[in-house]
C-alpha positions in Angstrom: -14.0 11.5 -1.1 -16.4 11.8 -3.7 -20.2 10.9 -3.1 -19.9 7.3 -4.6 -17.2 6.8 -2.2 -18.6 8.6 1.0 -22.0 6.4 0.3 -19.6 3.1 0.2 -18.5 4.3 3.4 -21.6 4.5 5.5 -23.0 0.9 4.0 -19.3 -0.7 4.8 -19.1 1.1 7.9 -22.6 -0.1 9.3 -21.7 -4.0 7.7 -18.3 -4.0 9.9 -20.1 -2.7 13.1 -22.6 -5.7 12.1 -19.9 -8.2 11.6 -20.8 -9.1 7.9 -18.2 -7.2 5.8 -15.2 -8.9 3.9 -12.4 -7.8 1.9 -10.8 -9.3 -0.7 -7.2 -7.8 -1.7 -5.5 -8.4 -5.1 -1.6 -8.2 -5.9 -2.5 -3.8 -6.7 -2.6 -3.4 -3.1 1.1 -5.3 -2.3 2.6 -2.9 -4.7 2.9 -0.2 -2.9 5.1 -2.1 -0.5 7.4 -2.7 -3.3 6.5 -6.1 -5.0 5.8 -5.7 -8.5 2.7 -6.8 -10.0 2.3 -10.3 -12.1 3.0 -8.5 -15.0 6.3 -7.2 -14.1 7.0 -10.6 -12.2 6.9 -12.5 -15.7 8.9 -10.0 -17.4 11.7 -11.8 -17.4 10.0 -14.6 -17.9 8.8 -13.4 -21.7 11.9 -12.7 -22.6 13.6 -15.8 -22.4 10.1 -17.4 -24.7 11.1 -14.4 -27.0 7.8 -12.7 -26.3 7.2 -9.6 -25.1 4.7 -9.4 -21.5 3.4 -5.9 -22.7 1.7 -8.0 -25.6 0.3 -11.2 -23.9 -3.2 -10.6 -22.9 -3.0 -14.2 -21.1 -0.7 -14.0 -18.1 -1.6 -18.0 -16.8 -0.7 -19.4 -20.4 2.9 -17.2 -20.2 3.8 -19.1 -16.8 2.5 -22.3 -18.4 4.5 -21.9 -21.5 7.7 -21.2 -19.4 6.7 -24.6 -17.5 6.1 -26.1 -20.4 10.1 -25.4 -22.0 11.5 -26.7 -18.7 10.0 -29.9 -19.1 6.9 -29.6 -16.9 9.4 -29.1 -14.1 8.1 -25.4 -11.9 11.3 -25.3 -9.5 12.8 -22.1 -11.4 9.1 -20.9 -11.3 9.2 -21.3 -7.8 12.6 -19.9 -7.1 11.4 -16.4 -9.3 8.5 -16.4 -7.0 10.5 -17.3 -4.0 13.1 -14.4 -4.9 10.3 -11.7 -5.3 8.2 -12.7 -2.2 11.3 -13.2 0.8 13.0 -10.2 0.2 12.7 -7.3 2.4 9.4 -5.3 2.2 7.6 -3.0 4.9 4.1 -3.1 5.6 2.3 -0.1 4.3 0.0 2.2 6.0 -3.1 0.7 4.1 -2.4 -2.9 5.3 -2.1 -1.6 9.3 -5.7 0.8 8.6 -6.9 -2.7 7.5 -5.6 -4.8 10.0 -7.0 -2.0 12.8 -10.8 -2.8 11.1 -13.1 -5.0 12.6 -13.0 -7.1 9.6 -14.0 -11.2 10.0 -13.0 -12.5 6.9 -10.1 -11.5 4.2 -9.8 -13.1 1.0 -6.7 -12.9 -0.7 -4.9 -14.3 -4.2 -1.7 -12.5 -3.0 1.2 -15.2 -2.1 3.0 -12.3 0.4 2.7 -12.2 4.1 1.9 -8.4 4.6 -1.5 -9.0 5.8 -0.1 -11.4 7.9 2.2 -8.8 9.6 0.2 -6.2 9.9 -1.9 -8.0 12.2 0.9 -9.4 14.4 1.9 -5.6 14.6 -1.6 -4.9 15.7 -1.0 -7.7 17.8 -4.2 -9.5 16.6 -5.2 -13.1 16.1 -5.2 -14.2 12.5 -6.2 -17.5 11.4 -4.2 -17.9 8.0 -5.9 -20.8 5.6 -3.4 -22.0 3.0 -4.7 -25.5 2.0 -7.8 -27.3 2.3 -6.3 -29.1 5.4 -6.3 -26.0 7.5 -9.8 -25.2 7.1 -10.9 -28.3 8.9 -8.9 -26.4 12.1 -10.1 -23.3 13.2 -7.6 -21.0 16.2 -9.2 -20.6 18.6 -10.3 -16.7 19.4 -9.1 -15.4 16.7 -9.9 -11.7 15.4 -10.0 -12.6 11.1 -9.8 -15.3 9.5 -7.6 -15.2 6.1 -8.1 -17.4 3.3 -4.9 -17.2 0.7 -6.9 -18.9 -2.2 -3.9 -19.0 -4.5 -1.6 -20.3 -2.1 1.5 -18.8 -0.1 5.0 -18.0 -0.6 5.9 -20.3 2.6 4.4 -23.3 -0.1 6.0 -22.4 -3.7 5.4 -25.5 -4.6 1.2 -25.7 -3.8 1.0 -22.6 -4.9 -1.4 -21.5 -7.9 0.7 -20.0 -10.6 -0.2 -21.6 -14.3 -2.9 -22.6 -16.4 -3.0 -26.3 -15.5 -3.3 -25.0 -11.9 -6.1 -23.2 -12.4 -7.5 -26.1 -14.7 -7.2 -28.5 -11.6 -7.9 -25.9 -9.0 -11.6 -27.7 -8.1 -9.5 -30.8 -7.7 -7.3 -29.4 -5.0 -8.9 -26.4 -3.6 -13.0 -26.4 -4.5 -13.3 -25.9 -0.5 -12.3 -22.2 -1.6 -14.5 -21.6 -3.8 -17.5 -23.2 -2.1 -16.2 -21.0 1.0 -16.2 -17.7 -0.8 -19.4 -18.6 -3.2 -21.3 -18.7 0.5 -19.5 -15.7 1.8 -20.3 -13.4 -1.4 -23.9 -14.4 -0.4 -23.7 -13.4 3.2 -21.6 -10.7 3.2 -20.8 -7.4 2.0 -17.2 -7.3 -0.3 -15.0 -4.6 -0.3 -12.5 -5.7 -3.7 -8.9 -3.7 -3.5 -6.0 -3.9 -5.9 -8.1 -7.0 -7.8 -8.2 -6.6 -11.5 -10.7 -9.2 -12.0 -8.7 -11.3 -14.3 -8.9 -14.2 -12.4 -11.0 -17.6 -14.2 -11.5 -19.0 -10.3 -13.6 -15.7 -9.6 -15.4 -15.4 -12.9 -16.5 -18.8 -12.3 -18.2 -18.3 -8.9 -19.1 -15.0 -9.7 -20.8 -16.7 -12.8 -22.6 -19.3 -10.6 -23.2 -17.1 -8.3 -25.6 -14.9 -11.2 -26.9 -18.4 -12.4 -28.4 -19.1 -9.5 -30.0 -15.7 -8.2 -30.4 -13.2 -11.3 -30.5 -10.1 -10.7 -31.3 -10.7 -7.0 -27.5 -10.7 -5.9 -25.9 -9.2 -3.1 -24.0 -5.7 -3.4 -20.7 -5.4 -3.8 -17.8 -3.0 -4.2 -14.5 -2.5 -6.2 -12.0 0.2 -6.1 -10.5 0.8 -9.3 -8.2 3.7 -10.3 -9.3 5.6 -13.3 -8.0 5.3 -17.0 -6.6 7.6 -18.4 -9.0 10.2 -20.6 -8.2 10.2 -24.2 -6.0 13.3 -25.4 -6.3 14.3 -29.0 -2.9 15.1 -29.6 -2.7 12.6 -32.5 0.4 10.7 -30.8 0.1 6.8 -30.9 -0.6 7.1 -26.7 -3.8 8.4 -27.4 -5.0 5.4 -29.0 -3.8 3.4 -26.6 -5.1 5.6 -23.7 -8.4 5.6 -25.9 -8.2 1.4 -25.8 -7.8 1.8 -22.1 -10.5 3.7 -21.3 -13.1 2.5 -23.3 -12.0 -1.1 -21.9 -12.3 0.0 -18.3 -15.6 1.6 -19.1 -16.9 -2.1 -20.6 -15.3 -3.7 -18.0 -17.1 -1.6 -14.8 -20.6 -1.8 -16.7 -20.2 -5.5 -17.0 -19.5 -6.4 -13.5 -22.8 -4.7 -12.6 -24.3 -7.9 -13.7 -22.4 -9.5 -10.7 -23.7 -6.8 -7.9 -20.4 -5.2 -8.2 -20.4 -1.7 -8.3 -17.0 0.0 -9.5 -15.9 3.3 -7.5 -13.5 5.1 -9.7 -11.0 6.8 -7.9 -8.1 9.2 -9.3 -4.9 8.3 -7.3 -4.3 5.5 -5.2 -3.9 8.0 -1.5 -7.7 8.3 -2.0 -7.9 4.6 -1.1 -5.6 5.0 2.3 -8.2 7.8 2.8 -11.2 6.1 2.0 -9.7 3.3 4.7 -8.6 6.2 7.3 -12.5 7.6 7.2 -13.8 4.0 7.6 -11.3 3.5 10.9 -13.2 6.7 11.8 -16.8 5.7 11.4 -16.7 2.3 13.1 -14.0 3.7 15.9 -16.2 7.0 16.7 -18.3 5.4 19.4 -14.4 3.8 21.5 -13.6 6.2 23.8 -10.4 5.2 25.4 -10.0 6.9 28.8 -6.6 8.5 29.9 -5.0 9.0 33.0 -3.0 7.9 36.5 -3.2 9.1 39.9 -0.9 8.9 42.4 -1.2 12.1 44.4 -5.2 13.9 44.2 -5.4 17.1 44.0 -7.0 19.8 43.6 -9.7 17.2 43.9 -9.5 14.5 46.8 -9.2 10.9 45.7 -12.8 10.1 46.9 -13.9 12.5 44.4 -11.6 11.9 41.4 -12.3 8.3 41.6 -16.1 9.0 41.5 -15.8 11.4 38.7 -13.7 8.3 36.6 -16.3 5.8 37.3 -19.0 8.2 36.6 -17.4 8.6 33.3 -16.9 4.7 32.9 -20.8 4.3 33.6 -21.7 6.9 31.1 -19.8 5.4 28.5 -22.0 2.3 28.8 -25.0 4.3 29.2 -25.1 6.5 26.4 -24.1 3.8 24.2 -20.2 3.7 24.0 -17.4 1.3 24.3 -14.7 1.7 27.1 -11.4 1.3 26.6 -8.6 1.7 29.1 -4.9 0.8 30.0 -5.9 0.4 33.5 -3.9 3.7 34.9 -3.4 3.7 38.7 -6.2 5.2 40.2 -8.0 5.8 37.2 -8.7 2.9 35.0 -10.0 0.8 37.5 -12.6 2.8 38.5 -13.5 3.7 35.4 -14.2 -0.3 34.5 -15.8 -0.5 37.7 -18.5 2.1 36.7 -18.7 0.4 33.3 -19.3 -2.6 34.8 -21.9 -1.9 37.3 -23.8 -0.8 34.1 -23.5 -3.5 32.3 -24.0 -5.9 34.8 -27.0 -3.9 35.9 -28.9 -3.7 33.1 -28.4 -7.8 32.4 -26.4 -7.5 29.6 -23.3 -9.6 30.8 -21.0 -8.7 27.1 -18.5 -6.6 28.9 -15.9 -8.3 26.6 -18.0 -6.7 23.9 -18.5 -2.9 25.6 -14.9 -3.1 27.4 -11.6 -3.0 26.1 -8.4 -3.6 28.6 -5.3 -3.1 27.1 -3.5 -2.6 30.0 0.2 -2.2 30.1 2.8 -5.3 30.7 5.4 -4.9 32.7 8.0 -6.0 30.7 9.1 -5.2 26.9 9.0 -7.5 24.0 13.1 -8.8 23.7 14.2 -6.9 20.7 12.4 -3.4 22.1 13.2 -0.9 25.5 10.5 -0.8 27.8 9.8 2.8 26.4 9.9 2.1 22.5 7.2 -0.7 23.1 4.8 1.1 25.7 5.1 3.9 22.8 3.8 1.3 20.4 1.0 -0.4 22.7 -0.5 3.5 23.4 -0.2 3.9 19.5 -2.2 0.5 19.1 -4.8 1.5 21.9 -5.5 4.6 20.6 -6.0 3.6 16.5 -9.0 2.1 17.5 -10.8 5.0 19.8 -12.7 8.1 18.5 -11.8 9.9 21.3 -10.0 10.2 24.6 -11.0 11.5 27.9 -7.9 12.4 29.9 -8.2 12.7 34.0 -5.3 13.6 36.2 -2.1 12.4 34.9 0.7 12.4 37.8 2.9 9.2 38.8 5.8 9.0 42.0 9.0 10.1 40.9 10.9 7.1 42.0 13.7 9.5 42.9 12.4 11.4 45.5 8.9 9.9 46.3 7.1 13.1 44.9 4.3 13.3 42.3 5.0 14.3 38.5 3.4 14.7 35.5 2.8 11.9 34.0 4.7 11.8 30.9 2.8 8.6 29.3 -0.5 10.3 29.6 1.4 13.6 27.6 2.6 10.8 24.5 -0.9 9.9 24.8 -2.1 13.2 24.2 0.6 13.7 21.2 -0.5 10.4 19.6 -4.2 11.2 19.7 -2.9 14.7 17.4 -1.2 12.5 15.5 -4.2 10.2 14.5 -6.7 12.4 14.1 -8.2 11.5 17.6 -10.4 14.3 19.7 -9.5 15.0 23.1 -11.4 15.8 26.1 -9.4 16.9 29.2 -10.8 17.0 32.2 -8.9 20.1 33.2 -10.3 20.4 36.9 -8.6 17.2 37.6 -4.9 19.3 37.4 -1.8 17.7 36.1 -1.5 16.3 32.5 -5.3 16.9 31.9 -4.9 20.2 33.4 -2.1 21.2 31.0 -3.9 19.3 27.6 -6.8 21.6 28.4 -4.9 24.4 28.4 -3.4 23.6 25.1 -6.8 22.2 23.8 -8.6 25.1 24.9 -6.5 27.7 23.2 -7.3 26.0 19.9 -10.6 24.5 19.8 -11.2 25.8 16.3 -8.3 23.0 15.8 -9.2 20.4 17.5 -12.4 20.2 17.5 -13.8 22.4 13.7 -17.3 21.5 13.8 -17.8 24.1 16.7 -20.5 24.6 19.6 -18.0 22.9 22.6 -16.5 25.8 24.4 -18.8 26.6 26.5 -18.6 22.8 27.7 -14.9 22.7 27.3 -15.1 25.3 29.9 -16.7 23.3 32.5 -14.2 20.7 32.2 -11.5 23.4 33.3 -13.5 24.3 36.5 -13.2 22.1 39.8 -15.7 24.2 41.6 -18.1 22.6 39.2 -19.8 19.1 40.7 -19.0 15.8 38.9 -22.3 15.8 37.4 -21.9 18.8 35.8 -18.5 17.6 34.3 -19.9 14.6 33.1 -22.9 15.9 31.6 -19.9 18.6 29.7 -18.1 15.6 28.7 -20.8 13.6 26.7 -22.1 16.8 25.1 -18.7 16.8 23.4 -18.5 13.5 22.6 -22.1 14.2 21.4 -21.2 17.1 19.5 -18.3 14.9 17.8 -20.0 11.3 16.7 -23.5 13.7 15.9 -20.6 15.9 13.3 -19.8 12.1 11.5 
């Protein structure tokens, strides 16, 4: 990432943590998922009108011409919209990354339902507002609020499509403009896949500038860098030069509205940026993984005491605990965390402790194994580090203790997602296996270095619980301080 985007990540991650970050998603963000942009959607419309969509600077008017030519009936345009946005598509990785961020507010001009689907996949409650009537009915216990200011494919007859819709926008959707104006004042916005060619947005930005002048909040726009002019003598050079100069002027103009453009060379950089934001906002979240049917080489009292001490120190050292309530481990860690919170008179357990127990039954259409894997992926995606304790289950065939396949799977998922594993090998079983693998490749798992001595402590059951706990958090501090 370039320096401008790194600085942006610093500020936006802080805004996410403080609860005043917002996201604005445009049509370009859905393109990798298989949807065409507005220009491509209207290509056939332009041809029917005897026009070339590549020569039309005003696509809103083009849509209006089409409706005019059909006697003011917009049914055919609605049908075109339905055909495009109800076909099979897949949720793109960027949508999944957005759903994992602690966003409270999202705005979009898109008609598709990819954002809604990504939140459903993440088991989050998204309060979707499409009409002004819906604005008065908040969804209880929502995780985020989505404003679809141009409508939704579920109501194509009411979508903002043609010039007339824009002309009468404030007659039917004025509340959306007012709410957007308020959010632009109080939140830090990130614009993704957006072109800033929307007259509604320009009106809102213009009003803000007239009210605040040069004292406007700072917002950010990610945009792909226009291709630089080349001296080849071809006609394409003229086009490149025009687009390059046009972007340069547009970037400079947006500064008047407090919007800083950050130029990228490839759309994959957006994925990298979203991954970095996820790493930063989740770096203080620690998932405690483990289960214990049989307690060895430590006894039960010492193992549970260790898990409880881990939970206590997670809170005391200003981390957050995530637990799937694994047998014999999760409850002890949760108890230690809760005791610390109550003891400090900060009874905000729900803000510092996230419980994600495994349901007994799988969702319809999934096996229990598939559901458990998905559940583990969702849990680990929101953690920065994973502490592994013990990890064994009862084998139902003979009643003996076996290494927990679930805990080992959580380690593999953590590897895939780039999370930092902190296995307490001294507790044996799966944690011991993971400790051996990580200890043999410390430079791979912990490239910042400086953790070897602490990892040696984690693998020694002759060390006291206090020594093990101190080693765990020395490793954790080395990770967070390097980010």
